C-alpha positions in Angstrom: -93.7 -30.1 -71.9 -92.7 -32.6 -74.6 -90.4 -35.4 -74.0 -87.7 -33.7 -76.1 -87.8 -30.6 -73.8 -87.5 -32.7 -70.7 -84.4 -34.5 -72.1 -82.8 -31.2 -73.2 -83.3 -29.7 -69.7 -81.7 -32.7 -68.1 -78.6 -32.5 -70.4 -78.1 -28.8 -69.6 -78.5 -29.4 -65.8 -75.9 -32.2 -65.8 -73.4 -30.1 -67.8 -73.7 -27.3 -65.3 -73.2 -29.7 -62.4 -70.0 -31.1 -64.1 -68.6 -27.5 -64.5 -69.2 -26.9 -60.8 -67.5 -30.1 -59.8 -64.4 -29.7 -62.1 -61.2 -28.8 -60.1 -59.7 -25.5 -61.1 -55.9 -25.1 -61.1 -54.6 -22.2 -59.2 -51.4 -22.1 -61.1 -50.7 -22.4 -64.7 -48.7 -25.3 -66.0 -45.0 -24.6 -65.7 -45.4 -22.0 -62.9 -43.8 -24.1 -60.2 -40.1 -24.3 -59.1 -39.7 -27.7 -60.7 -40.7 -26.7 -64.1 -38.2 -27.9 -66.7 -37.7 -24.6 -68.5 -37.8 -22.4 -65.4 -38.8 -19.5 -67.6 -40.7 -17.6 -64.9 -37.6 -17.6 -62.6 -34.9 -16.8 -65.3 -36.9 -13.8 -66.3 -37.8 -12.7 -62.8 -35.6 -10.0 -60.9 -35.8 -12.3 -57.9 -34.7 -15.4 -59.8 -31.6 -17.5 -59.4 -28.6 -16.1 -61.3 -28.0 -18.1 -64.4 -24.2 -17.7 -64.1 -21.9 -18.0 -61.0 -20.0 -15.0 -59.6 -16.4 -14.9 -60.9 -13.5 -15.1 -58.4 -12.3 -11.6 -59.4 -15.7 -10.1 -58.7 -16.0 -12.0 -55.4 -12.5 -10.6 -54.4 -13.6 -7.1 -55.4 -16.8 -7.4 -53.2 -14.7 -8.5 -50.3 -12.2 -5.7 -50.8 -15.1 -3.2 -50.9 -16.5 -4.6 -47.7 -13.1 -4.3 -46.0 -12.6 -0.8 -47.2 -16.1 0.2 -45.8 -15.2 -1.4 -42.5 -11.9 0.4 -42.4 -13.5 3.8 -43.1 -16.1 3.1 -40.4 -13.3 2.3 -37.8 -11.5 5.5 -38.8 -14.7 7.5 -38.3 -15.3 6.0 -34.8 -11.6 6.6 -33.8 -11.9 10.2 -35.0 -15.1 10.7 -33.0 -13.5 9.3 -29.8 -10.4 11.4 -30.3 -12.5 14.5 -30.4 -15.0 13.7 -27.7 -12.7 12.1 -25.1 -10.6 15.2 -24.4 -13.8 17.3 -24.3 -15.3 14.9 -21.8 -12.2 15.0 -19.6 -12.2 18.8 -19.6 -15.9 18.9 -18.9 -15.5 16.5 -15.9 -12.5 18.5 -14.6 -14.2 21.9 -14.7 -17.3 20.4 -13.3 -15.7 18.8 -10.2 -12.4 20.8 -9.7 -13.9 22.8 -6.9 -15.9 20.0 -5.4 -14.4 18.6 -2.2 -16.0 15.1 -2.3 -16.5 15.2 1.5 -12.8 15.8 2.2 -12.2 19.5 3.0 -8.8 21.0 3.1 -7.2 19.8 6.4 -4.6 22.6 6.6 -7.2 25.3 6.2 -9.4 23.7 8.9 -6.4 23.5 11.2 -5.6 27.2 10.7 -9.3 28.1 11.3 -9.4 26.0 14.4 -6.3 27.6 15.8 -7.8 31.1 15.2 -11.0 30.1 17.1 -9.1 28.7 20.1 -9.0 30.8 23.2 -5.7 31.6 24.8 -6.3 29.0 27.5 -7.3 26.3 25.1 -4.2 27.0 23.0 -2.0 26.8 26.0 -3.6 23.6 27.1 -3.1 22.0 23.8 0.5 23.1 23.7 1.2 21.5 27.0 -0.6 18.3 26.0 1.6 18.0 22.9 4.7 18.8 24.9 4.0 16.3 27.7 2.9 13.6 25.2 6.1 14.1 23.3 8.1 13.6 26.6 6.2 10.3 27.1 7.2 9.1 23.7 10.8 10.2 24.2 11.1 8.2 27.4 9.8 5.1 25.5 12.4 5.7 22.9 9.7 6.2 20.2 11.6 9.1 18.7 9.4 9.4 15.6 6.3 9.9 17.6 8.0 12.3 20.0 9.2 14.5 17.0 5.7 14.5 15.6 4.2 15.8 18.9 6.8 18.4 19.4 6.2 19.7 15.9 2.5 19.9 16.7 3.3 22.0 19.7 5.4 24.3 17.6 2.5 24.8 15.2 0.7 26.5 18.1 3.8 28.5 19.4 6.4 28.6 16.7 8.9 30.6 18.9 8.6 28.5 22.1 12.0 27.5 23.2 10.9 24.4 25.3 9.5 22.7 22.2 12.5 23.5 20.1 14.9 22.2 22.7 13.0 19.0 23.2 12.9 18.5 19.4 16.6 19.0 19.2 17.3 16.5 22.0 15.0 13.9 20.3 16.9 14.4 17.0 20.1 13.7 18.9 18.9 10.4 20.3 17.5 9.4 16.9 20.8 10.3 15.3 22.8 8.1 17.7 20.5 5.1 17.9 18.6 5.0 14.6 21.1 7.0 12.4 18.3 9.3 11.3 17.5 13.0 11.8 21.2 14.0 12.1 21.2 16.7 9.5 17.8 18.1 10.7 18.9 18.2 14.3 22.3 19.8 13.6 20.5 22.5 11.5 18.0 23.1 14.3 20.9 23.5 16.9 22.6 26.1 14.7 19.4 28.0 14.4 18.7 27.8 18.2 22.2 29.1 19.0 21.5 32.2 17.0 18.1 32.8 18.5 19.0 31.9 22.1 22.7 32.6 22.5 22.6 32.3 26.3 21.1 28.8 26.3 24.2 26.8 27.5 22.4 23.4 27.5 22.6 23.5 23.7 26.3 22.8 23.8 25.9 19.2 25.0 23.3 18.5 22.3 25.5 20.2 19.7 28.4 17.9 20.6 26.3 14.8 19.7 25.6 16.2 16.2 29.2 17.3 15.6 30.2 13.7 16.3 27.5 11.9 14.3 26.2 14.4 11.8 28.0 15.7 8.7 28.0 19.5 8.9 
């Protein structure tokens, strides 16, 4: 190879090496945010608006947002107004026959009385009668009245329980100023049912003095 060919080869090699070492720019001049003209951003859909929003337009936007919120609240209120009564009705009809562990006491009492034997019924009657007498001697008239009424639930026509109840009302009427009308009405009823019961007269006198006929 001649000397000219060697020199020419060296020049070409050096030029190629320089091209490899030269830094290439990733962006064109003027592509950054700080470019003076900002042409890429003013023409872009994502660019910064060139003019500020007017006060009237801003108020219109706020008014539109408030109107949308108001409509949303109305929709929610309408949904609640419709669904709440339906939910209440659904709960009512679901649980109206459910006893929640508390059965009807009155029905249980009637059933228990039907299942009692004659002797058991009599024993209970005497218990309520005697317990009422104990409360009466202790001047606990309310408790005595309660027990006598329990005895009458077993034997509604039993005179002994009716008479004790009337006597208790007479004491309650004199000393607590209660039960006067109830006792007087009971005495009038007993006089009709038991016209030969002379002991009712003394009890009646108490009510005639204290009660208002």
